[in-house]
Structures are given as structure tokens and as C-alpha cells.
PADOTI-163959 format. One record per residue (C-alpha): chain; residue in one letter; x, y, z. Coordinates in pm, 1 decimal, always signed. Layout:
+---+---+----------+----------+----------+
: c : r :        u :        v :        w :
+---+---+----------+----------+----------+
: A : A :        X :        Y :        Z :
...
+---+---+----------+----------+----------+
***
This chain:
+---+---+----------+----------+----------+
: c : r :        u :        v :        w :
+---+---+----------+----------+----------+
: A : M : +14009.0 :  +4270.5 :   -815.5 :
: A : K : +13977.1 :  +3975.9 :   -577.4 :
: A : R : +13674.4 :  +4137.3 :   -414.1 :
: A : F : +13514.5 :  +4194.9 :   -754.8 :
: A : S : +13569.5 :  +3829.3 :   -843.9 :
: A : E : +13396.0 :  +3711.0 :   -526.1 :
: A : E : +13097.5 :  +3940.9 :   -590.5 :
: A : F : +13074.0 :  +3814.9 :   -950.3 :
: A : K : +13067.1 :  +3453.1 :   -831.6 :
: A : Q : +12794.0 :  +3531.4 :   -580.2 :
: A : R : +12580.9 :  +3702.2 :   -843.5 :
: A : M : +12624.9 :  +3414.5 :  -1088.5 :
: A : A : +12520.4 :  +3169.6 :   -818.1 :
: A : V : +12199.7 :  +3368.7 :   -763.2 :
: A : V : +12128.5 :  +3371.7 :  -1138.3 :
: A : L : +12184.0 :  +2997.4 :  -1169.8 :
: A : C : +11953.6 :  +2926.0 :   -875.8 :
: A : A : +11683.9 :  +3141.6 :  -1033.2 :
: A : V : +11717.3 :  +2957.2 :  -1364.8 :
: A : M : +11685.0 :  +2622.8 :  -1187.2 :
: A : L : +11360.0 :  +2739.0 :  -1028.5 :
: A : I : +11194.5 :  +2815.6 :  -1364.7 :
: A : P : +10911.9 :  +2561.3 :  -1420.5 :
: A : L : +10978.1 :  +2302.3 :  -1687.4 :
: A : N : +10666.0 :  +2394.9 :  -1881.3 :
: A : A : +10787.8 :  +2756.9 :  -1905.4 :
: A : V : +11108.0 :  +2630.9 :  -2067.2 :
: A : L : +10912.4 :  +2410.5 :  -2305.0 :
: A : Y : +10687.9 :  +2695.2 :  -2413.0 :
: A : G : +10985.3 :  +2925.8 :  -2441.0 :
: A : Q : +11128.0 :  +2697.8 :  -2710.4 :
: A : S : +10811.7 :  +2726.3 :  -2917.1 :
: A : Q : +10826.2 :  +3062.3 :  -3091.5 :
: A : A : +10576.0 :  +2998.1 :  -3370.5 :
: A : P : +10217.3 :  +3105.1 :  -3300.6 :
: A : P :  +9958.0 :  +2826.6 :  -3294.6 :
: A : P :  +9792.4 :  +2745.3 :  -3627.0 :
: A : Q :  +9453.9 :  +2889.3 :  -3712.4 :
: A : P :  +9147.6 :  +2667.3 :  -3759.1 :
: A : P :  +9042.4 :  +2620.1 :  -4122.4 :
: A : P :  +8738.1 :  +2805.5 :  -4260.1 :
: A : P :  +8399.5 :  +2670.8 :  -4146.0 :
: A : G :  +8258.2 :  +2394.0 :  -4359.9 :
: A : Q :  +8594.2 :  +2279.8 :  -4493.0 :
: A : A :  +8677.2 :  +1912.3 :  -4451.4 :
: A : L :  +8974.4 :  +1860.7 :  -4220.3 :
: A : T :  +9288.4 :  +1683.1 :  -4334.9 :
: A : P :  +9431.1 :  +1386.8 :  -4138.8 :
: A : D :  +9699.6 :  +1616.3 :  -3992.6 :
: A : Q :  +9439.1 :  +1867.5 :  -3876.5 :
: A : L :  +9227.4 :  +1593.7 :  -3724.2 :
: A : N :  +9531.6 :  +1455.5 :  -3540.9 :
: A : D :  +9584.0 :  +1788.3 :  -3363.4 :
: A : L :  +9210.7 :  +1835.5 :  -3304.7 :
: A : V :  +9161.7 :  +1504.0 :  -3119.3 :
: A : A :  +9496.7 :  +1506.8 :  -2934.8 :
: A : P :  +9360.0 :  +1646.5 :  -2603.6 :
: A : I :  +9115.0 :  +1355.0 :  -2563.8 :
: A : A :  +9283.4 :  +1077.8 :  -2764.9 :
: A : L :  +9425.0 :   +916.0 :  -2450.0 :
: A : Y :  +9094.1 :   +908.0 :  -2261.6 :
: A : P :  +8962.4 :   +559.3 :  -2178.8 :
: A : D :  +8741.3 :   +421.7 :  -2455.7 :
: A : P :  +8406.1 :   +457.6 :  -2271.0 :
: A : L :  +8472.0 :   +821.9 :  -2179.4 :
: A : L :  +8623.2 :   +909.9 :  -2518.3 :
: A : S :  +8312.3 :   +779.0 :  -2695.5 :
: A : Q :  +8083.3 :   +976.7 :  -2469.2 :
: A : V :  +8282.6 :  +1299.4 :  -2516.3 :
: A : L :  +8269.0 :  +1268.0 :  -2896.0 :
: A : V :  +7890.4 :  +1235.4 :  -2879.0 :
: A : A :  +7848.9 :  +1513.2 :  -2619.9 :
: A : A :  +8057.9 :  +1753.8 :  -2830.8 :
: A : T :  +7783.3 :  +1752.3 :  -3094.4 :
: A : Y :  +7559.1 :  +1929.2 :  -2837.8 :
: A : P :  +7778.8 :  +2226.4 :  -2734.5 :
: A : L :  +7493.6 :  +2436.0 :  -2598.8 :
: A : E :  +7401.8 :  +2161.8 :  -2353.1 :
: A : V :  +7768.3 :  +2131.4 :  -2250.0 :
: A : V :  +7751.3 :  +2496.3 :  -2143.6 :
: A : Q :  +7420.0 :  +2441.9 :  -1965.0 :
: A : A :  +7557.9 :  +2138.5 :  -1780.2 :
: A : Y :  +7862.8 :  +2335.7 :  -1664.8 :
: A : Q :  +7642.5 :  +2621.0 :  -1543.0 :
: A : F :  +7416.9 :  +2370.9 :  -1366.8 :
: A : L :  +7714.0 :  +2219.8 :  -1181.2 :
: A : Q :  +7840.0 :  +2567.1 :  -1089.4 :
: A : R :  +7502.9 :  +2649.8 :   -934.3 :
: A : S :  +7490.4 :  +2315.8 :   -749.6 :
: A : P :  +7835.3 :  +2269.9 :   -595.0 :
: A : G :  +7710.5 :  +2044.5 :   -315.0 :
: A : L :  +7545.8 :  +1785.2 :   -539.3 :
: A : T :  +7725.0 :  +1451.8 :   -565.8 :
: A : G :  +7655.5 :  +1080.2 :   -568.4 :
: A : P :  +7294.4 :   +965.1 :   -620.3 :
: A : A :  +7164.2 :  +1318.3 :   -554.6 :
: A : L :  +7355.3 :  +1444.0 :   -859.1 :
: A : T :  +7232.4 :  +1152.0 :  -1068.2 :
: A : Q :  +6874.8 :  +1232.0 :   -972.0 :
: A : A :  +6917.2 :  +1602.0 :  -1046.4 :
: A : V :  +7053.2 :  +1553.3 :  -1398.1 :
: A : Q :  +6779.6 :  +1301.0 :  -1473.1 :
: A : Q :  +6536.2 :  +1592.2 :  -1459.4 :
: A : Q :  +6726.0 :  +1803.1 :  -1714.9 :
: A : N :  +6608.7 :  +1800.5 :  -2074.9 :
: A : W :  +6950.6 :  +1710.7 :  -2213.3 :
: A : D :  +7087.7 :  +1439.1 :  -2434.6 :
: A : P :  +7184.3 :  +1132.2 :  -2225.4 :
: A : S :  +7551.4 :  +1179.2 :  -2312.5 :
: A : I :  +7539.1 :  +1518.5 :  -2138.1 :
: A : Q :  +7337.2 :  +1391.6 :  -1842.2 :
: A : A :  +7579.2 :  +1106.4 :  -1767.8 :
: A : L :  +7881.5 :  +1333.3 :  -1819.6 :
: A : A :  +7786.0 :  +1524.8 :  -1504.7 :
: A : V :  +7969.0 :  +1264.6 :  -1296.7 :
: A : F :  +8290.2 :  +1393.0 :  -1461.1 :
: A : P :  +8281.6 :  +1763.2 :  -1364.0 :
: A : D :  +8644.2 :  +1823.9 :  -1465.2 :
: A : V :  +8570.2 :  +1699.1 :  -1816.0 :
: A : I :  +8264.6 :  +1924.1 :  -1847.7 :
: A : K :  +8475.0 :  +2217.3 :  -1726.7 :
: A : R :  +8736.6 :  +2154.0 :  -1995.4 :
: A : L :  +8475.4 :  +2127.5 :  -2269.0 :
: A : N :  +8316.8 :  +2451.5 :  -2146.9 :
: A : D :  +8648.1 :  +2636.9 :  -2105.9 :
: A : D :  +8699.4 :  +2637.0 :  -2483.8 :
: A : V :  +8352.6 :  +2575.6 :  -2620.7 :
: A : T :  +8466.6 :  +2682.0 :  -2969.6 :
: A : W :  +8709.2 :  +2389.1 :  -2976.4 :
: A : T :  +8434.3 :  +2161.7 :  -2840.2 :
: A : T :  +8193.5 :  +2277.7 :  -3111.7 :
: A : N :  +8456.3 :  +2221.4 :  -3381.5 :
: A : L :  +8526.4 :  +1872.4 :  -3246.7 :
: A : G :  +8155.7 :  +1789.1 :  -3257.6 :
: A : N :  +8115.7 :  +1930.9 :  -3608.3 :
: A : A :  +8413.9 :  +1730.3 :  -3730.3 :
: A : F :  +8271.7 :  +1415.3 :  -3573.8 :
: A : L :  +7936.5 :  +1472.0 :  -3744.1 :
: A : A :  +8091.9 :  +1541.0 :  -4083.9 :
: A : Q :  +8387.7 :  +1297.9 :  -4071.9 :
: A : Q :  +8308.8 :  +1035.7 :  -3809.0 :
: A : A :  +8533.0 :   +762.3 :  -3952.4 :
: A : D :  +8820.5 :  +1007.5 :  -4006.0 :
: A : V :  +8797.3 :  +1133.7 :  -3647.9 :
: A : M :  +8808.7 :   +781.2 :  -3506.8 :
: A : D :  +9106.0 :   +697.8 :  -3729.5 :
: A : A :  +9282.4 :  +1010.4 :  -3602.1 :
: A : V :  +9237.8 :   +893.1 :  -3241.6 :
: A : Q :  +9404.0 :   +563.9 :  -3331.4 :
: A : R :  +9692.0 :   +737.5 :  -3508.4 :
: A : M :  +9761.3 :   +955.8 :  -3205.4 :
: A : R :  +9745.4 :   +660.4 :  -2967.7 :
: A : L :  +9991.3 :   +465.0 :  -3181.6 :
: A : K : +10228.6 :   +761.2 :  -3195.2 :
: A : A : +10214.1 :   +801.5 :  -2816.8 :
: A : Q : +10265.3 :   +428.0 :  -2765.0 :
: A : Q : +10559.8 :   +413.4 :  -3003.5 :
: A : A : +10717.9 :   +713.5 :  -2829.2 :
: A : G : +10695.3 :   +531.4 :  -2494.7 :
: A : K : +10438.4 :   +774.5 :  -2356.8 :
: A : L : +10135.9 :   +545.2 :  -2343.0 :
: A : G : +10117.8 :   +217.2 :  -2157.6 :
: A : S :  +9924.9 :    +30.3 :  -1891.6 :
: A : T :  +9919.6 :   +175.3 :  -1540.5 :
: A : P :  +9735.8 :    +84.7 :  -1219.9 :
: A : Q :  +9462.3 :   +323.7 :  -1338.7 :
: A : E :  +9403.7 :   +192.1 :  -1691.1 :
: A : T :  +9490.9 :    -97.4 :  -1920.0 :
: A : V :  +9628.2 :    -37.9 :  -2269.4 :
: A : T :  +9608.4 :   -323.0 :  -2520.2 :
: A : T :  +9683.9 :   -345.5 :  -2891.4 :
: A : T :  +9470.9 :   -569.1 :  -3110.0 :
: A : A :  +9402.4 :   -580.4 :  -3483.4 :
: A : E :  +9086.5 :   -537.3 :  -3688.3 :
: A : G :  +9084.5 :   -564.2 :  -4063.5 :
: A : G :  +9462.4 :   -583.9 :  -4062.1 :
: A : Q :  +9491.7 :   -248.7 :  -3882.3 :
: A : P :  +9631.2 :   -209.9 :  -3528.4 :
: A : I :  +9376.7 :    -94.3 :  -3271.5 :
: A : V :  +9491.7 :    +58.0 :  -2941.9 :
: A : E :  +9226.6 :    +17.8 :  -2673.6 :
: A : I :  +9230.5 :   +195.8 :  -2336.3 :
: A : E :  +9011.6 :    +55.5 :  -2060.9 :
: A : P :  +8973.1 :   +144.0 :  -1691.0 :
: A : A :  +9170.7 :   -107.2 :  -1484.7 :
: A : N :  +8910.9 :   -106.8 :  -1207.7 :
: A : P :  +8554.1 :   -201.2 :  -1310.2 :
: A : D :  +8411.7 :    +49.4 :  -1060.6 :
: A : V :  +8653.3 :   +343.7 :  -1083.6 :
: A : I :  +8762.4 :   +566.6 :  -1369.3 :
: A : Y :  +9062.1 :   +798.8 :  -1367.0 :
: A : V :  +9045.1 :  +1082.0 :  -1617.9 :
: A : P :  +9389.0 :  +1133.9 :  -1776.5 :
: A : V :  +9548.3 :  +1473.3 :  -1728.7 :
: A : Y :  +9817.6 :  +1551.5 :  -1984.7 :
: A : N :  +9954.8 :  +1827.9 :  -2200.8 :
: A : P :  +9951.0 :  +1728.7 :  -2570.2 :
: A : V : +10274.9 :  +1922.9 :  -2620.8 :
: A : W : +10460.0 :  +1674.8 :  -2398.8 :
: A : V : +10316.8 :  +1375.3 :  -2580.6 :
: A : W : +10322.1 :  +1482.8 :  -2946.7 :
: A : G : +10483.4 :  +1826.2 :  -2958.0 :
: A : D : +10342.4 :  +2161.8 :  -3063.7 :
: A : P : +10031.2 :  +2165.2 :  -3283.0 :
: A : L : +10125.2 :  +2216.2 :  -3646.2 :
: A : W :  +9791.7 :  +2202.1 :  -3824.7 :
: A : Y :  +9515.9 :  +2277.0 :  -3573.0 :
: A : P :  +9533.0 :  +2467.1 :  -3241.1 :
: A : Y :  +9496.6 :  +2283.4 :  -2912.3 :
: A : P :  +9210.8 :  +2408.1 :  -2692.2 :
: A : R :  +9265.6 :  +2686.9 :  -2441.9 :
: A : W :  +9264.1 :  +2462.7 :  -2136.3 :
: A : G :  +9467.9 :  +2503.2 :  -1819.2 :
: A : W :  +9744.4 :  +2251.7 :  -1890.3 :
: A : P :  +9900.9 :  +2071.5 :  -1592.5 :
: A : G : +10253.9 :  +2124.4 :  -1468.8 :
: A : P : +10516.4 :  +1848.9 :  -1469.9 :
: A : G : +10434.9 :  +1758.3 :  -1109.7 :
: A : V : +10130.9 :  +1549.9 :  -1214.2 :
: A : M : +10333.8 :  +1322.5 :  -1438.7 :
: A : V : +10333.1 :   +969.3 :  -1296.0 :
: A : G : +10416.4 :   +622.9 :  -1417.7 :
: A : G : +10675.4 :   +733.6 :  -1673.4 :
: A : F : +10426.7 :   +739.4 :  -1962.2 :
: A : G : +10384.7 :  +1112.4 :  -2007.1 :
: A : F : +10051.0 :  +1171.3 :  -1838.4 :
: A : G :  +9892.4 :  +1177.5 :  -1494.8 :
: A : F :  +9543.5 :  +1124.2 :  -1359.3 :
: A : G :  +9280.7 :  +1312.6 :  -1166.8 :
: A : V :  +9117.8 :  +1174.2 :   -855.3 :
: A : G :  +8950.5 :   +839.1 :   -915.0 :
: A : I :  +8573.1 :   +859.2 :   -964.5 :
: A : N :  +8377.8 :   +571.6 :   -813.3 :
: A : I :  +8094.2 :   +525.1 :  -1059.9 :
: A : G :  +7900.7 :   +292.5 :   -830.3 :
: A : G :  +7867.7 :   +582.6 :   -587.9 :
: A : F :  +7656.3 :   +767.5 :   -845.3 :
: A : F :  +7443.2 :   +479.0 :   -972.0 :
: A : G :  +7388.7 :   +275.9 :   -654.8 :
: A : G :  +7416.9 :    -97.0 :   -596.7 :
: A : G :  +7415.0 :   -329.6 :   -890.9 :
: A : W :  +7648.4 :   -119.3 :  -1103.4 :
: A : G :  +7781.4 :   -371.8 :  -1352.9 :
: A : G :  +8114.9 :   -213.0 :  -1439.1 :
: A : W :  +8239.1 :    -56.7 :  -1761.1 :
: A : G :  +8108.8 :   -344.8 :  -1967.8 :
: A : G :  +7763.5 :   -189.2 :  -1935.3 :
: A : W :  +7848.2 :   +180.8 :  -1980.3 :
: A : G :  +7634.3 :   +381.1 :  -2218.9 :
: A : W :  +7886.8 :   +452.5 :  -2497.1 :
: A : R :  +8164.4 :   +250.8 :  -2651.2 :
: A : P :  +8366.3 :   +270.1 :  -2975.0 :
: A : G :  +8326.3 :    +19.6 :  -3253.1 :
: A : W :  +8669.4 :    +81.4 :  -3398.5 :
: A : G :  +8636.5 :   -154.7 :  -3694.5 :
: A : S :  +8298.5 :    -19.2 :  -3801.2 :
: A : H :  +8385.6 :   +343.6 :  -3713.2 :
: A : T :  +8076.5 :   +376.0 :  -3497.4 :
: A : I :  +7986.4 :   +466.0 :  -3142.0 :
: A : I :  +7781.5 :   +186.7 :  -2989.3 :
: A : V :  +7509.0 :   +308.2 :  -2754.6 :
: A : N :  +7384.7 :    +88.8 :  -2470.3 :
: A : N :  +7020.6 :   +194.6 :  -2458.3 :
: A : T :  +6961.2 :    -29.5 :  -2157.2 :
: A : F :  +7205.7 :   +180.9 :  -1955.0 :
: A : I :  +7023.5 :   +499.9 :  -2053.6 :
: A : H :  +6684.0 :   +354.0 :  -1965.2 :
: A : R :  +6801.8 :   +180.0 :  -1649.1 :
: A : Y :  +6924.1 :   +502.9 :  -1493.0 :
: A : N :  +6630.4 :   +716.6 :  -1607.9 :
: A : F :  +6823.1 :   +932.3 :  -1850.4 :
: A : N :  +6642.3 :  +1091.8 :  -2143.2 :
: A : T :  +6483.0 :   +819.1 :  -2356.5 :
: A : A :  +6225.9 :  +1040.7 :  -2530.0 :
: A : H :  +6390.0 :  +1003.2 :  -2870.9 :
: A : L :  +6513.3 :   +643.8 :  -2848.8 :
: A : A :  +6349.7 :   +398.1 :  -3085.1 :
: A : N :  +6430.1 :   +112.5 :  -2846.3 :
: A : V :  +6503.4 :   +146.0 :  -2474.6 :
: A : H :  +6671.2 :   -195.2 :  -2453.7 :
: A : G :  +6968.4 :   -345.5 :  -2628.5 :
: A : S :  +7235.6 :   -155.7 :  -2817.1 :
: A : G :  +7282.8 :     +9.8 :  -3153.4 :
: A : A :  +7491.2 :   +253.6 :  -3352.9 :
: A : W :  +7472.6 :   +613.4 :  -3231.0 :
: A : Q :  +7283.0 :   +864.5 :  -3440.8 :
: A : H :  +7294.9 :  +1238.0 :  -3382.6 :
: A : D :  +6969.5 :  +1384.8 :  -3247.1 :
: A : P :  +6925.6 :  +1747.6 :  -3359.8 :
: A : A :  +6647.3 :  +1792.5 :  -3103.2 :
: A : F :  +6924.1 :  +1848.0 :  -2845.9 :
: A : R :  +7130.4 :  +2083.5 :  -3064.0 :
: A : G :  +6945.7 :  +2386.3 :  -2928.0 :
: A : G :  +6951.3 :  +2575.9 :  -3257.7 :
: A : V :  +7332.6 :  +2588.6 :  -3281.8 :
: A : P :  +7401.3 :  +2593.1 :  -3658.7 :
: A : Y :  +7595.7 :  +2317.7 :  -3828.9 :
: A : N :  +7908.8 :  +2421.1 :  -4009.3 :
: A : N :  +7847.3 :  +2284.6 :  -4356.7 :
: A : A :  +7566.3 :  +2277.6 :  -4608.6 :
: A : R :  +7522.0 :  +1900.0 :  -4602.9 :
: A : L :  +7462.4 :  +1885.4 :  -4227.4 :
: A : N :  +7236.2 :  +2190.6 :  -4235.7 :
: A : E :  +7034.1 :  +2027.1 :  -4513.1 :
: A : Q :  +7015.0 :  +1699.9 :  -4322.5 :
: A : Y :  +6902.6 :  +1858.3 :  -3996.1 :
: A : R :  +6764.0 :  +2195.4 :  -4108.9 :
: A : G :  +6403.7 :  +2134.6 :  -3999.5 :
: A : N :  +6516.7 :  +2062.2 :  -3646.9 :
: A : V :  +6757.2 :  +2357.2 :  -3643.9 :
: A : R :  +6476.8 :  +2599.0 :  -3728.1 :
: A : A :  +6245.1 :  +2443.5 :  -3473.2 :
: A : N :  +6507.1 :  +2451.0 :  -3201.7 :
: A : V :  +6583.0 :  +2822.0 :  -3238.4 :
: A : A :  +6263.4 :  +2876.2 :  -3040.9 :
: A : P :  +6264.6 :  +2785.9 :  -2670.0 :
: A : R :  +6179.7 :  +2423.1 :  -2602.1 :
: A : A :  +5831.8 :  +2343.9 :  -2482.4 :
: A : M :  +5830.9 :  +2216.2 :  -2126.8 :
: A : E :  +5588.2 :  +2157.5 :  -1849.7 :
: A : Q :  +5480.2 :  +2466.0 :  -1658.0 :
: A : S :  +5638.4 :  +2331.5 :  -1336.9 :
: A : A :  +5973.4 :  +2305.5 :  -1512.8 :
: A : R :  +5976.9 :  +2657.5 :  -1657.9 :
: A : P :  +6230.3 :  +2901.0 :  -1510.9 :
: A : S :  +6081.5 :  +3144.2 :  -1263.4 :
: A : N :  +6082.0 :  +3514.3 :  -1345.7 :
: A : N :  +6372.9 :  +3584.6 :  -1111.5 :
: A : Q :  +6605.7 :  +3333.2 :  -1276.0 :
: A : Q :  +6884.3 :  +3487.3 :  -1479.6 :
: A : G :  +6961.9 :  +3371.4 :  -1831.8 :
: A : E :  +7311.8 :  +3283.4 :  -1949.2 :
: A : R :  +7500.9 :  +3348.4 :  -2271.3 :
: A : F :  +7641.5 :  +3111.5 :  -2536.8 :
: A : G :  +7834.4 :  +3329.8 :  -2776.8 :
: A : N :  +7584.6 :  +3589.0 :  -2894.1 :
: A : R :  +7283.4 :  +3377.1 :  -2799.9 :
: A : S :  +7080.0 :  +3382.3 :  -2483.3 :
: A : V :  +7074.6 :  +3056.7 :  -2286.5 :
: A : Q :  +6791.4 :  +2980.0 :  -2049.5 :
: A : N :  +6884.1 :  +2811.9 :  -1725.0 :
: A : S :  +6813.5 :  +2441.1 :  -1714.3 :
: A : A :  +6493.4 :  +2323.8 :  -1553.3 :
: A : P :  +6529.1 :  +2275.0 :  -1178.4 :
: A : P :  +6539.3 :  +1915.1 :  -1057.5 :
: A : A :  +6210.2 :  +1766.4 :   -952.6 :
: A : R :  +6180.7 :  +1644.4 :   -595.7 :
: A : N :  +6149.8 :  +1268.3 :   -604.0 :
: A : G :  +6179.7 :  +1026.2 :   -318.0 :
: A : S :  +6431.7 :   +814.1 :   -506.3 :
: A : A :  +6768.2 :   +876.9 :   -663.0 :
: A : F :  +6642.7 :   +678.2 :   -960.7 :
: A : G :  +6344.2 :   +889.4 :  -1060.6 :
: A : G :  +5977.3 :   +798.1 :  -1060.6 :
: A : A :  +5997.6 :   +449.9 :   -908.0 :
: A : G :  +5943.1 :   +416.3 :   -536.3 :
: A : N :  +6299.3 :   +310.5 :   -459.8 :
: A : G :  +6628.0 :   +245.2 :   -635.6 :
: A : N :  +6592.3 :   -133.7 :   -642.0 :
: A : A :  +6240.9 :   -113.6 :   -786.9 :
: A : A :  +6359.3 :   +125.8 :  -1057.2 :
: A : R :  +6643.8 :   -100.6 :  -1151.6 :
: A : Q :  +6412.8 :   -402.4 :  -1165.6 :
: A : Q :  +6176.0 :   -214.9 :  -1394.4 :
: A : A :  +6455.7 :    -90.6 :  -1619.1 :
: A : D :  +6625.9 :   -430.3 :  -1624.9 :
: A : H :  +6316.3 :   -593.2 :  -1772.1 :
: A : G :  +6462.8 :   -703.2 :  -2102.6 :
: A : Y :  +6820.2 :   -628.4 :  -1990.1 :
: A : S :  +6922.6 :   -971.5 :  -2113.2 :
: A : S :  +6834.1 :   -855.1 :  -2464.8 :
: A : L :  +7184.2 :   -709.0 :  -2479.8 :
: A : G :  +7296.7 :  -1066.6 :  -2532.5 :
: A : S :  +7658.0 :  -1095.3 :  -2637.0 :
: A : A :  +7693.4 :   -718.8 :  -2641.2 :
: A : R :  +7704.3 :   -723.8 :  -2262.0 :
: A : T :  +8015.8 :   -939.4 :  -2255.4 :
: A : G :  +8152.5 :   -881.1 :  -2602.8 :
: A : G :  +8066.8 :   -545.5 :  -2757.9 :
: A : F :  +8065.8 :   -378.7 :  -2418.0 :
: A : G :  +8307.9 :   -598.5 :  -2231.1 :
: A : G :  +8626.4 :   -554.2 :  -2427.7 :
: A : G :  +8600.8 :   -891.8 :  -2602.9 :
: A : A :  +8510.8 :   -976.4 :  -2959.2 :
: A : R :  +8295.3 :   -713.4 :  -3125.7 :
: A : S :  +8020.5 :   -769.8 :  -3374.4 :
: A : A :  +7867.9 :   -518.0 :  -3610.2 :
: A : P :  +7603.0 :   -319.9 :  -3420.4 :
: A : S :  +7238.1 :   -337.9 :  -3511.1 :
: A : R :  +7102.0 :    -20.2 :  -3659.5 :
: A : G :  +6767.7 :    -66.1 :  -3490.7 :
: A : G :  +6867.8 :    -44.9 :  -3126.5 :
: A : G :  +7039.9 :   +290.3 :  -3126.2 :
: A : G :  +6818.6 :   +465.1 :  -3375.2 :
: A : R :  +6611.7 :   +774.2 :  -3306.4 :
: A : R :  +6244.1 :   +827.0 :  -3359.6 :
: A : R :  +6178.9 :  +1059.8 :  -3646.9 :
+---+---+----------+----------+----------+
***
């Protein structure tokens, strides 16, 4: 009997050690028995609860990156193309990467997102979720932005969102409503948050989270429920004279429920300006169906609004002969559609496109840069915001 008791104790010790080695996230998921909710039928307006779950994975991104992701999600085909482009060009970084994406016929929000390869990977990993996010933003822009604020407030009130050495979190008020703003702490470096929405808000109840590879508890730092990826030095991609996040290309106008586009940024760094009505100043973002690539919209109103462009874009885009894929290039797939590889980058002598050198290009692009006026220090600098002009960010029709 005594021998049996000793063996029992030894076995129990082994079992307890094994239990202690089980990862925390496995325990958390083990407690959640209910299957994730199903997305609503296409074309149906989403409720506030559904929108809360939909935006949760990006709600804690810094304001400049969040704004850019919301815009980029309306062009899901180009998200896939950008991911494939980065996969085929693993050695590109810094100014060489900037130059390469300048030559791609993508929306500027996609071109500039190439400096955040982990973000593009996530958007590509569950492109259905990305497409649904973009469709929701097109159909319910104000509701989506309100949902981001609700999720930030919930995270802040739960003690899981606060300022860190990587980013600054501030709470202001607009129109009597609290506004939680998240800004990079360093004007030259951005840290992309890495967090599992389950740890911040719990299991999704109304809309499924995307099928991303969620991090383990080891990345959690700072005591606020999320960690960060490696810092990305933006100046390393755009050369000297980078003016910090106050001059980034996209920024939320929380009170007006708009995304403010800095057209000067897009022009200065030779991103795609073909459809901009004004290459200087700033204005409210407007969706450009020319970059939709024929991907259908999910409700009748949006299809009616953009239907001419949808039909036109089902056919391959016209491009210069030198930019056409060679016969030995393989196509890709987006769902049940064929995706042509992006045009190869042109060989220029400068990381900033057609100008002879980077400084000359910046001087050319900065002609009229002062036209941003107060937007450079206010609307784009985290200070007082004014209602954006509709003219600056409009598209040519």
C-alpha cells in the first residue's frame, strides 16, 4: 500500500507539471465552447454590436495606420496583389521598396502600406474579412468610425489600453462625445500593435474575428493587454526630410466621420495621383472604383453608385506595353477570379521616381506644400481639427 501511494504521488506530480506547461491561450480557448458567429447575409446593414466585433482587430492601431487600413480594405484585390508582390520581392526594403511600389498601378493607400508587410499579410490571410470590412466602411462609414471609438473606450475602461513608450493614448471630446486618439510616440517610428481581441474584449458574439495567427501571451508588454511588432523607421523608406506623422497620408476626422487625405504626401512621394483632383493640400477621402479591380460591391446602392466602373474594371486594365506581364509570368487567384501579376518596377536612377535625385523630387513635390496651411500642424498634427475641404481630396470623374 505504501508503495502504491508513492507511485500515485509521482504520477500526480507529472500530471500537474504537464497542466502547468499548457499555454495560456489554449486554456482561454478551451473555455470558449460556442462556435464563432456567422457573418450576416451580404448587403445587410450591420448593427452596432456586429460592427464592434468587425473592427476589433484593428481598433487599437495608431490613428494614421487605422485610417489607411480602412481605406485600403475597400480595394481587396490590390491587397492580395501587394502581398504577392512582397512575397516575390523578399529583399526589397527602404527606398528601393518605396521606388518599386511607386511603379505599381495601385491606390496610394495600398502603395504606402507596403512599408508595413505584417499588416498586408494579415489583411491577405483572411481577405474575406478584409473585403467585409471595406464594404462596411463604404456603406456605413460613420458607424464604423463610431465602432472604433466604442471599442477603444471599452479597452481603456478595462485597463487594457494606455500610453506606452511606443504610442500615446489621449482622450479628448468633440461634440460632447469622448474621443480616444492613439498616436505614435516617436515622430519617425511606428510600432504596429499585436494583440488578440479575445484578451481585450472577450469572444466575438455578433461577428467573427478574422482567421489571423493570434500571438501567444509572451508578447504582452506594458500591462495594457497588447504588445508590439518591431519598430518601423518610416524615414528609412522616404529619405531625408520626412516630416513625421503630422504629414502622413491618411488621418481620421473623428468629429466629421471622415478620413482626411494628405494629397501632398501622395504627390511628394510619387504615389498614384492619376485620379486626384488636386495634388496639394488635403481633403475628405472618396472611394475610387477605378482601383476596385471589378470586385463587386455587396449592396444595390453601392453597385448603382459605382456600377459603370465595376463593369469597366472586369476587363484587364490598360497599361503601357513595357509594363505588361511577360508570357512566362504566372497569374494568381483571388477567390474564383484570375489575378494578373502586378507590373514590374521600372528602373529609375532615384528612389523617388522620375526626378534626377531624391532632393530634386522632394523640391518639385513640395512646390505648394505650404498650401496645407493649418492642416499640417492641426488636422495632421494632433491639434485642433477643422472640417476638411471637399475639394482637396476629391477624385476626377
